C-alpha positions as CSV (number, residue, x, y, z in Angstrom):
1,X,0.0,0.0,0.0
2,X,1.3,3.5,-0.9
3,X,2.1,5.5,2.2
4,X,1.4,9.2,2.7
5,X,4.6,11.0,3.6
6,X,4.2,13.6,6.3
7,X,7.3,15.5,5.1
8,X,5.6,16.2,1.7
9,X,2.1,16.7,3.0
10,X,2.2,20.2,4.6
11,X,0.5,21.8,1.6
12,X,-0.6,18.6,-0.2
13,X,-3.6,19.5,-2.4
14,X,-5.3,16.1,-1.8
15,X,-5.3,16.7,2.0
16,X,-6.8,20.1,1.5
17,X,-9.4,18.9,-0.9
18,X,-10.2,16.1,1.5
19,X,-10.8,18.4,4.5
20,X,-12.8,20.8,2.4
21,X,-15.0,18.0,1.1
22,X,-15.8,16.9,4.6
23,X,-16.6,20.4,5.7
24,X,-18.8,20.9,2.6
25,X,-20.8,17.7,3.2
26,X,-21.4,18.7,6.9
27,X,-22.5,22.2,6.0
28,X,-24.9,21.1,3.2
29,X,-26.1,18.2,5.3
30,X,-27.1,20.0,8.5
31,X,-28.7,22.8,6.4
32,X,-31.4,20.4,5.4
33,X,-33.2,21.3,8.7
34,X,-33.6,24.9,7.5
35,X,-33.1,25.1,3.7
36,X,-35.4,25.5,1.8
37,X,-37.5,27.3,4.4
38,X,-40.9,25.7,4.0
39,X,-43.3,25.2,6.8
40,X,-43.0,21.7,8.3
41,X,-41.2,20.4,5.3
42,X,-37.6,19.1,5.1
43,X,-35.7,17.9,2.0
44,X,-33.0,15.3,2.4
45,X,-31.4,14.5,-1.0
46,X,-34.4,13.6,-3.1
47,X,-36.7,12.8,-0.2
48,X,-39.4,15.3,0.8
49,X,-40.2,14.8,4.5
50,X,-43.6,16.4,5.3
51,X,-45.5,16.6,8.6
52,X,-47.6,13.8,10.0
53,X,-50.0,14.0,7.1
54,X,-47.4,12.5,4.8
55,X,-47.9,9.2,6.6
56,X,-51.4,9.0,5.0
57,X,-50.0,9.4,1.5
58,X,-49.8,6.2,-0.5
59,X,-46.6,7.1,-2.2
60,X,-44.5,3.8,-2.2
61,X,-41.0,3.6,-0.9
62,X,-41.5,6.5,1.5
63,X,-40.8,5.8,5.2
64,X,-42.7,6.8,8.2
65,X,-41.2,10.2,8.8
66,X,-39.9,9.6,12.4
67,X,-37.7,6.7,11.1
68,X,-36.5,8.9,8.3
69,X,-35.4,11.5,10.8
70,X,-33.7,8.8,12.9
71,X,-31.7,7.6,9.9
72,X,-30.9,11.2,8.8
73,X,-29.6,12.1,12.2
74,X,-27.5,8.9,12.5
75,X,-25.9,9.7,9.1
76,X,-25.2,13.4,10.0
77,X,-23.8,12.6,13.4
78,X,-21.5,9.9,11.9
79,X,-20.3,12.4,9.3
80,X,-19.7,15.0,12.0
81,X,-17.8,12.8,14.4
82,X,-15.8,11.2,11.6
83,X,-14.8,14.6,10.4
84,X,-13.6,15.8,13.8
85,X,-11.7,12.6,14.5
86,X,-10.2,12.6,11.0
87,X,-9.2,16.3,11.1
88,X,-7.7,15.9,14.5
89,X,-5.5,13.1,13.3
90,X,-4.6,15.0,10.1
91,X,-3.4,18.0,12.1
92,X,-1.7,15.7,14.6
93,X,0.1,14.1,11.6
94,X,-0.9,10.6,12.6
95,X,0.8,8.6,9.9
96,X,-1.4,5.6,10.4
97,X,-4.5,7.7,9.6
98,X,-2.9,9.6,6.8
99,X,-1.8,6.3,5.1
100,X,-5.2,4.8,5.6
101,X,-7.3,7.8,4.4
102,X,-4.9,9.4,1.9
103,X,-3.3,6.3,0.3
104,X,-3.1,5.4,-3.3
105,X,-6.9,4.6,-3.7
106,X,-8.4,6.1,-0.5
107,X,-7.2,9.6,-1.2
108,X,-10.2,9.9,-3.6
109,X,-12.7,9.6,-0.8
110,X,-13.5,13.3,-1.5
111,X,-15.3,12.2,-4.7
112,X,-18.3,10.5,-2.9
113,X,-18.3,13.2,-0.3
114,X,-18.6,15.9,-3.0
115,X,-21.3,13.9,-4.7
116,X,-23.3,13.6,-1.5
117,X,-22.9,17.4,-1.0
118,X,-24.3,17.8,-4.5
119,X,-27.3,15.7,-3.5
120,X,-28.0,17.9,-0.5
121,X,-27.6,21.1,-2.6
122,X,-29.8,19.8,-5.4
123,X,-32.6,19.0,-2.9
124,X,-32.1,22.3,-1.0
125,X,-32.6,24.2,-4.2
126,X,-36.1,22.9,-4.6
127,X,-38.7,25.6,-5.1
128,X,-42.4,25.7,-4.2
129,X,-44.9,26.1,-7.0
130,X,-48.5,26.8,-6.3
131,X,-48.0,25.5,-2.7
132,X,-46.8,22.2,-4.1
133,X,-43.3,20.8,-3.8
134,X,-42.2,18.9,-6.9
135,X,-38.7,18.0,-8.2
136,X,-38.1,18.9,-11.8
137,X,-37.0,16.3,-14.3
138,X,-33.5,18.0,-14.4
139,X,-33.3,17.7,-10.6
140,X,-34.2,14.1,-10.7
141,X,-31.7,13.3,-13.4
142,X,-29.0,15.0,-11.2
143,X,-30.2,13.0,-8.2
144,X,-29.8,9.7,-10.0
145,X,-26.4,10.6,-11.5
146,X,-24.9,11.9,-8.3
147,X,-26.3,8.9,-6.3
148,X,-24.8,6.4,-8.7
149,X,-21.4,8.2,-8.7
150,X,-21.4,8.5,-4.9
151,X,-22.4,4.8,-4.5
152,X,-19.9,3.3,-6.9
153,X,-17.0,5.5,-5.6
154,X,-17.9,5.0,-2.0
155,X,-18.0,1.2,-2.3
156,X,-14.6,1.4,-4.0
157,X,-13.2,3.6,-1.2
158,X,-14.8,1.4,1.5
159,X,-13.1,-1.8,0.1
160,X,-9.7,-0.1,0.0
161,X,-9.8,1.7,3.3
162,X,-7.5,-0.1,5.8
163,X,-7.0,1.4,9.3
164,X,-6.1,-1.8,11.0
165,X,-3.7,0.0,13.5
166,X,-6.5,2.5,14.3
167,X,-9.5,0.2,14.9
168,X,-11.7,2.8,16.6
169,X,-11.3,5.2,13.7
170,X,-12.0,2.4,11.2
171,X,-15.1,1.5,13.1
172,X,-16.3,5.1,13.0
173,X,-15.4,6.1,9.5
174,X,-15.4,2.9,7.4
175,X,-17.8,0.6,9.3
176,X,-20.0,3.5,10.5
177,X,-20.1,6.5,8.1
178,X,-19.2,4.8,4.8
179,X,-21.3,1.7,5.4
180,X,-24.4,3.7,6.5
181,X,-24.1,6.0,3.5
182,X,-23.8,3.0,1.1
183,X,-27.0,1.5,2.4
184,X,-29.0,4.7,2.3
185,X,-27.7,5.7,-1.2
186,X,-29.2,2.4,-2.5
187,X,-32.5,3.4,-1.0
188,X,-32.2,6.9,-2.4
189,X,-31.5,5.6,-5.9
190,X,-34.7,3.7,-6.2
191,X,-36.8,6.5,-4.7
192,X,-35.2,8.9,-7.3
193,X,-35.9,6.5,-10.2
194,X,-39.5,6.0,-9.1
195,X,-40.0,9.8,-8.9
196,X,-38.5,10.3,-12.3
197,X,-40.8,7.6,-13.9
198,X,-43.8,9.3,-12.4
199,X,-42.7,12.8,-13.5
200,X,-42.0,11.7,-17.1
201,X,-45.0,9.5,-17.7
202,X,-47.7,10.9,-15.5
203,X,-47.0,14.6,-14.9
204,X,-50.3,15.8,-16.3
205,X,-52.5,12.9,-15.1
206,X,-54.5,12.6,-12.0
207,X,-53.5,10.9,-8.7
208,X,-55.4,7.7,-9.5
209,X,-53.7,7.3,-12.9
210,X,-50.3,7.6,-11.4
211,X,-50.5,4.9,-8.7
212,X,-52.7,2.1,-10.0
213,X,-50.6,1.2,-13.1
214,X,-47.4,1.1,-11.0
215,X,-48.3,-1.3,-8.2
216,X,-46.0,-4.0,-9.6
217,X,-43.1,-1.6,-10.1
218,X,-43.3,-0.5,-6.5
219,X,-43.1,-4.2,-5.4
220,X,-40.0,-4.7,-7.6
221,X,-38.3,-1.7,-6.1
222,X,-39.2,-2.7,-2.6
223,X,-37.5,-6.1,-3.2
224,X,-34.4,-4.6,-4.9
225,X,-33.6,-2.1,-2.2
226,X,-33.6,-4.8,0.5
227,X,-31.8,-7.5,-1.5
228,X,-29.0,-5.3,-2.8
229,X,-28.3,-4.1,0.8
230,X,-28.4,-7.6,2.1
231,X,-26.0,-8.8,-0.6
232,X,-23.6,-6.0,0.1
233,X,-23.8,-6.6,3.8
234,X,-22.9,-10.2,3.2
235,X,-20.1,-9.8,0.8
236,X,-18.6,-6.8,2.5
237,X,-19.1,-8.5,5.9
238,X,-20.6,-5.2,7.1
239,X,-23.3,-5.2,9.8
240,X,-24.0,-1.4,9.5
241,X,-25.5,-1.9,6.1
242,X,-28.0,-4.4,7.5
243,X,-28.8,-2.0,10.4
244,X,-29.7,0.8,8.1
245,X,-31.7,-1.6,5.9
246,X,-33.5,-2.8,9.0
247,X,-34.4,0.8,9.9
248,X,-35.5,1.6,6.4
249,X,-37.9,-1.3,6.3
250,X,-39.2,-0.7,9.8
251,X,-40.1,2.8,8.5
252,X,-41.6,1.5,5.3
253,X,-43.7,-1.1,7.1
254,X,-45.1,1.4,9.7
255,X,-45.9,3.8,6.9
256,X,-47.7,1.1,4.9
257,X,-49.9,0.0,7.7
258,X,-50.7,3.5,8.8
259,X,-52.4,4.2,5.5
260,X,-56.1,3.6,5.7
261,X,-57.1,0.2,4.4
262,X,-59.3,1.3,1.6
263,X,-56.7,3.7,0.3
264,X,-54.0,1.1,0.6
265,X,-55.9,-1.4,-1.3
266,X,-56.8,1.1,-4.0
267,X,-53.3,2.4,-4.7
268,X,-50.8,-0.1,-3.3
269,X,-50.3,-3.8,-3.5
270,X,-50.8,-5.7,-0.3
271,X,-47.8,-7.7,-1.1
272,X,-45.6,-4.7,-0.4
273,X,-46.4,-4.9,3.4
274,X,-45.5,-8.6,3.4
275,X,-42.3,-8.0,1.5
276,X,-41.3,-5.2,3.9
277,X,-41.9,-7.5,6.9
278,X,-39.8,-10.2,5.3
279,X,-37.0,-7.7,4.7
280,X,-37.0,-6.7,8.4
281,X,-36.6,-10.4,9.3
282,X,-33.9,-10.9,6.7
283,X,-32.0,-7.8,7.9
284,X,-32.1,-9.1,11.5
285,X,-30.8,-12.5,10.3
286,X,-28.0,-10.9,8.3
287,X,-27.0,-8.8,11.3
288,X,-26.7,-12.0,13.3
289,X,-24.8,-13.8,10.5
290,X,-22.3,-10.9,10.0
291,X,-21.8,-10.5,13.7
292,X,-21.1,-14.3,14.1
293,X,-18.6,-14.2,11.2
294,X,-16.8,-11.2,12.6
295,X,-16.7,-12.9,16.1
296,X,-15.3,-16.1,14.7
297,X,-12.7,-14.3,12.6
298,X,-11.4,-12.5,15.7
299,X,-11.0,-15.7,17.7
């Protein structure tokens, strides 16, 4: 593995870009609580979080808002703690951390961070039109592009990040921040694709015309989100991916069963609720499997 020489790093542009990218993602991330300034509305990437009335809306793939807040806070806190720990060790010139975070491959970790910042900025630039919040097609294309770039680059960085001599920092940054972001980016991708399909095909049609023809598509997306996260959790041997997946499906399940039965049957497929419960169980089982594998490997 290529090492990062402290003697040549005083004004190293990669180190500067890295720190700036961390600061930018924190600023744009925490701003989601106040930007844009709409009453009882928050926008996190391409997810519009409304007040409690949102929990009655039969839009598929949208979590019960309390669980969305939980996941958002977890991600923002992990990003915040990771930055301060990383920045402290950079200025302390901890060679183990510099080599682990700014090595041959891992020095490009600023790429997914900048892409995630772009997701925040894109969402926070949303405007209200006739008291309705809707993403434009251009916004949705950007959401999908930046989500894909962030996801691919972050998985690559995750695989190559080695902080074996700094276990606590590895747990925080790699197994915490990176892993949770990977899981949530997968969820975000399918939400963005669904929104784009609706925007392109049904923009001028009524509510009923939008949902009824897409019952099967929402089932497919509900399956894909969970399975991709579970597969990644298994092959990366990462429990945090399953934890976020578990929280996502808890939120989806509660939202599904909070919708009135007649509305649910009219606009959603009852199979979605069953699938979401199955994903909760599979996520728990995957957590147990990964924990057992890690415990055995340490013995």
